[in-house]
C-alpha positions in Angstrom: -19.7 -11.9 15.7 -22.5 -9.0 15.1 -26.3 -9.7 13.5 -24.9 -7.1 10.9 -21.5 -8.7 10.5 -23.2 -12.2 10.2 -25.3 -11.1 6.9 -23.0 -12.3 4.4 -25.0 -14.9 2.4 -27.0 -12.3 0.3 -24.5 -9.1 0.2 -20.9 -9.1 -1.4 -18.7 -8.7 1.5 -14.1 -7.9 2.2 -12.3 -9.7 3.8 -12.5 -8.7 8.0 -8.1 -8.4 8.1 -7.9 -6.1 5.9 -10.4 -3.6 7.4 -8.5 -4.3 10.8 -5.2 -2.9 8.8 -7.5 0.0 8.6 -8.0 0.3 12.1 -4.7 -0.1 13.6 -3.6 3.4 11.3 -6.5 4.8 12.3 -5.9 4.0 15.3 -2.2 4.8 14.9 -3.7 8.0 14.2 -5.1 9.0 16.9 -9.1 7.5 15.9 -11.3 6.6 18.2 -12.1 3.5 16.6 -15.0 1.7 18.8 -17.3 4.2 17.9 -16.4 3.9 14.1 -16.6 0.2 14.2 -20.0 0.6 16.3 -21.3 2.4 13.5 -21.1 -0.1 11.4 -22.5 -2.7 13.0 -18.9 -4.2 13.9 -17.0 -5.1 17.4 -13.2 -5.7 17.4 -14.5 -9.8 17.8 -15.0 -9.4 14.3 -11.5 -9.2 13.8 -10.1 -12.3 15.5 -11.7 -15.4 13.0 -8.4 -14.9 10.0 -11.2 -16.0 7.4 -13.9 -13.9 8.5 -15.6 -11.5 6.4 -17.3 -8.7 6.4 -20.0 -5.9 4.2 -18.3 -4.2 2.1 -20.5 -1.4 3.0 -18.7 -1.7 6.8 -15.1 0.2 4.8 -17.4 3.0 3.7 -19.1 3.9 7.3 -15.2 3.4 8.8 -13.7 5.3 6.8 -16.7 8.3 6.6 -17.5 8.1 10.1 -13.4 8.8 11.0 -13.7 11.8 8.7 -16.7 13.1 10.7 -14.9 12.6 13.4 -12.0 15.0 12.6 -11.1 15.3 9.1 -7.3 14.4 7.6 -7.0 15.1 3.8 -5.0 12.7 1.9 -6.6 10.2 4.3 -5.5 7.3 2.0 -2.0 8.9 2.0 -2.0 8.8 6.0 -3.7 5.5 6.4 -0.9 3.7 4.0 2.0 5.8 5.6 0.7 4.0 8.9 1.0 0.4 7.6 3.5 -1.6 8.0 5.2 -4.3 5.8 3.8 -7.6 6.4 0.3 -6.0 7.1 -1.0 -8.8 4.2 1.7 -10.8 4.8 2.3 -13.6 2.4 1.4 -10.9 -0.3 3.9 -8.6 0.9 7.0 -11.5 1.4 6.3 -12.4 -2.4 6.9 -9.1 -3.7 9.6 -8.3 -1.1 11.8 -11.3 -1.4 11.5 -10.6 -5.5 14.2 -10.4 -6.9 14.2 -6.5 -8.4 11.5 -4.0 -8.3 10.3 -5.4 -11.9 9.3 -8.2 -10.9 7.8 -7.8 -7.7 5.2 -5.9 -9.2 4.5 -9.1 -11.5 4.6 -10.7 -7.9 1.7 -8.0 -7.0 -0.4 -8.1 -10.1 -0.4 -12.0 -10.2 -1.3 -12.4 -6.3 -3.8 -9.4 -5.5 -6.7 -11.4 -5.5 -5.4 -13.3 -2.2 -6.1 -10.1 -0.7 -9.7 -9.7 -1.0 -9.1 -6.2 -2.3 -11.4 -5.0 -5.5 -8.3 -3.3 -7.1 -7.2 -4.8 -10.6 -3.5 -4.2 -11.1 -2.4 -4.0 -15.2 1.4 -3.6 -15.5 2.1 -1.5 -19.4 6.1 -3.1 -19.9 6.1 -2.0 -23.3 6.0 1.5 -21.8 8.5 4.3 -21.1 8.5 4.7 -17.8 5.9 1.5 -17.0 3.4 2.1 -15.6 1.2 0.2 -13.2 -1.9 0.8 -13.9 -4.4 0.9 -10.8 -8.5 0.5 -11.4 -10.5 -0.2 -8.6 -14.8 0.9 -8.0 -13.5 3.8 -5.3 -10.7 6.2 -5.7 -10.2 5.9 -1.6 -8.9 2.2 -2.6 -6.6 3.3 -6.0 -4.9 6.7 -3.8 -3.9 4.5 -0.6 -2.5 1.2 -2.6 -0.4 4.0 -5.0 1.0 5.3 -1.6 1.4 2.2 -0.2 3.6 1.0 -3.4 5.5 3.5 -3.6 6.6 3.7 0.2 7.0 0.4 0.4 9.6 -0.2 -2.6 11.7 3.4 -1.4 12.0 1.4 1.7 13.0 -1.9 0.3 15.5 -0.6 -2.3 16.7 1.4 0.5 16.3 4.7 -0.2 17.2 4.0 -4.0 13.3 4.2 -5.5 11.6 7.1 -6.9 8.6 6.8 -8.7 9.0 8.9 -12.2 4.9 10.1 -10.4 1.5 9.2 -9.3 -1.7 9.4 -11.1 -4.9 10.1 -10.8 -8.0 10.3 -12.9 -10.3 11.8 -9.9 -9.3 15.1 -7.9 -7.9 13.9 -4.5 -7.5 16.7 -1.4 -4.2 17.7 -1.3 -1.8 17.2 -4.8 1.3 19.0 -3.4 1.0 17.5 -0.1 0.8 13.8 -1.1 3.6 14.7 -3.6 5.8 15.8 -0.9 4.6 12.4 0.9 5.5 10.3 -2.4 8.5 12.2 -3.1 7.7 12.5 -7.0 5.1 14.6 -9.1 1.5 14.0 -8.7 -1.2 14.2 -10.9 -4.7 14.4 -10.4 -7.7 14.5 -13.3 -5.3 12.7 -14.8 -6.5 10.3 -18.0 -5.1 7.2 -16.0 -4.3 6.0 -12.3 -1.4 4.4 -11.5 2.6 4.4 -10.8 4.8 5.3 -13.8 8.7 4.2 -12.9 11.9 4.6 -14.9 13.5 1.1 -16.6 15.8 2.2 -13.7 13.8 2.0 -11.2 12.3 -1.0 -12.5 15.6 -2.8 -12.4 16.5 -2.2 -8.9 17.5 -5.0 -6.6 14.7 -5.8 -3.8 17.0 -5.7 -0.5 15.9 -8.9 0.6 15.4 -10.5 -2.1 15.4 -14.8 -1.8 15.0 -17.1 -4.5 14.3 -19.8 -1.6 11.4 -18.3 -0.1 10.1 -16.7 -2.9 9.1 -19.8 -4.8 8.1 -21.2 -0.9 6.0 -19.0 -0.5 4.5 -19.3 -4.7 3.7 -22.4 -3.6 1.3 -21.7 -0.9 0.0 -19.0 -3.0 -0.6 -20.5 -5.5 -2.9 -23.2 -3.8 -4.4 -20.8 -1.7 -5.5 -19.1 -5.5 -6.9 -22.4 -6.5 -9.3 -22.8 -3.6 -10.4 -19.2 -4.0 -14.2 -19.1 -5.7 -14.0 -19.7 -9.5 -13.9 -16.6 -11.5 -17.8 -16.3 -13.1 -19.3 -13.9 -15.2 -17.1 -11.6 -18.5 -14.0 -12.9 -16.7 -14.8 -16.9 -17.1 -15.8 -15.6 -20.9 -12.7 -13.9 -21.4 -11.1 -16.8 -20.1 -12.9 -19.3 -21.8 -12.4 -17.2 -25.6 -8.3 -16.8 -24.2 -8.1 -21.2 -23.6 -9.2 -21.3 -27.5 -6.5 -18.3 -29.0 -3.6 -18.6 -26.8 -2.1 -21.5 -29.6 -2.0 -18.9 -32.0 -4.7 -17.1 -31.8 -5.3 -12.9 -32.0 -4.9 -12.6 -27.8 -5.0 -8.6 -28.5 -7.1 -6.7 -26.5 -9.5 -5.4 -29.0 -9.9 -8.8 -30.8 -11.0 -9.9 -28.2 -13.2 -7.3 -27.9 -14.8 -6.6 -30.6 -15.8 -10.9 -30.6 -17.4 -9.7 -27.8 -19.2 -7.3 -29.2 -17.9 -4.3 -26.8 -15.1 -2.1 -27.0 -11.7 -2.4 -25.7 -12.2 0.7 -23.0 -15.4 -1.3 -22.0 -14.0 -4.5 -21.7 -11.3 -3.4 -19.6 -13.7 -1.8 -16.8 -16.6 -4.4 -17.3 -13.0 -6.7 -15.9 -12.6 -3.9 -13.3 -15.7 -4.5 -11.6 -15.4 -8.4 -10.8 -11.5 -7.4 -10.0 -9.5 -9.0 -12.9 -7.5 -7.4 -15.1 -7.6 -9.0 -19.0 -3.6 -9.1 -18.5 -3.7 -11.1 -15.5 -6.4 -13.1 -17.5 -3.9 -13.4 -20.4 -1.1 -14.3 -18.1 -3.0 -17.1 -16.6 -4.0 -18.7 -20.2 -0.3 -18.5 -21.2 1.7 -20.2 -18.1 -1.5 -23.4 -18.4 -0.6 -23.1 -22.4 2.5 -23.7 -22.1 3.1 -25.9 -19.0 1.3 -27.9 -20.7 3.1 -27.5 -24.1 6.5 -28.3 -22.3 5.0 -31.6 -20.7 3.6 -32.9 -24.0 7.4 -32.9 -25.6 6.6 -32.4 -29.2 6.7 -28.8 -29.4 10.8 -27.1 -29.4 10.7 -24.2 -26.6 11.2 -21.2 -28.8 7.7 -23.2 -30.7 5.8 -22.6 -27.6 7.3 -19.3 -27.1 5.8 -18.0 -30.7 2.9 -19.4 -30.3 1.9 -17.7 -27.0 2.5 -14.6 -28.6 6.2 -13.8 -27.7 8.2 -12.2 -30.2 11.8 -13.6 -28.7 12.5 -16.5 -26.1 14.1 -14.5 -23.7 11.3 -12.6 -22.6 9.2 -16.1 -22.6 12.3 -17.3 -20.9 11.7 -15.0 -18.2 8.2 -15.3 -18.1 8.5 -18.6 -17.4 10.5 -18.6 -14.7 8.3 -15.4 -13.3 5.6 -18.4 -13.6 7.0 -21.7 -12.3 10.2 -20.7 -10.3 12.9 -22.7 -12.6 13.5 -22.9 -16.5 11.4 -24.0 -19.8 14.4 -26.3 -20.0 14.2 -27.7 -16.2 10.5 -27.7 -16.2 10.6 -30.2 -19.5 13.1 -32.1 -17.8 11.2 -33.0 -14.4 8.1 -33.7 -16.3 9.4 -35.8 -19.0 
């Protein structure tokens, strides 16, 4: 590894293999990537280690120099169009083996940390259409991921998937060209960032759905997540607060924000800066508590669902099966 890439102890880093995906896409677009890597203090050898990491600014340097070498409007979109399914093997196949588009998006939100990507995925399933919100420190990341989500879902549903719309809070180079590529309206300078999906699109079956393979991948992914650095900062505070409240307390974002002396919007923004969403923390707390209550055997499953904030058993059963790959009843039988 070059001298600059070795300086990882005192600066923020990201996985080298994720940058390698962008470099390969840039090559497919006809860019000469050797000077781009050299400008970032990198070489092709830096991508040989699957666990290698590079400074965060290397991403920005490579992309900025590419635009100087030859400007490409909507560069994140162009890179997404040249990113195949399997570029991030574990995450991609966790999504495409899901039963439906909606289940795949929940997999994406839950396991996105595997990529080291700074984007936070939050699902607003109560909204109509369903909103898959994306937040990140840099606009490039959300443009790339929004395009990737739409195009890959279209491929994995045999062309049946169409987003209701894509929105960005920032201005993009060419909204009309972006809309043509993703096949839906694109709104920039909007009030939110992400992909909107109709209920019909949300329930479309995935062509490679495979519950057996998915459970095997989830076991591997959960083990990888367990080895990732523990959360710290505000995320750790929220995690602890949710652990205290999850068994019947108020877990609403607004309530927790008041307890931490900040608005709900500020809380969301600060968590996004740490690479996690409030919904992910709440989901993790519910999963851990549900497993503990069921293994204990004292409470009925309906009581557990109510304590975790579910008004009806059915949504709890769906969530539990997503968490553990089996029903609450099967989980309890196996633990008792």
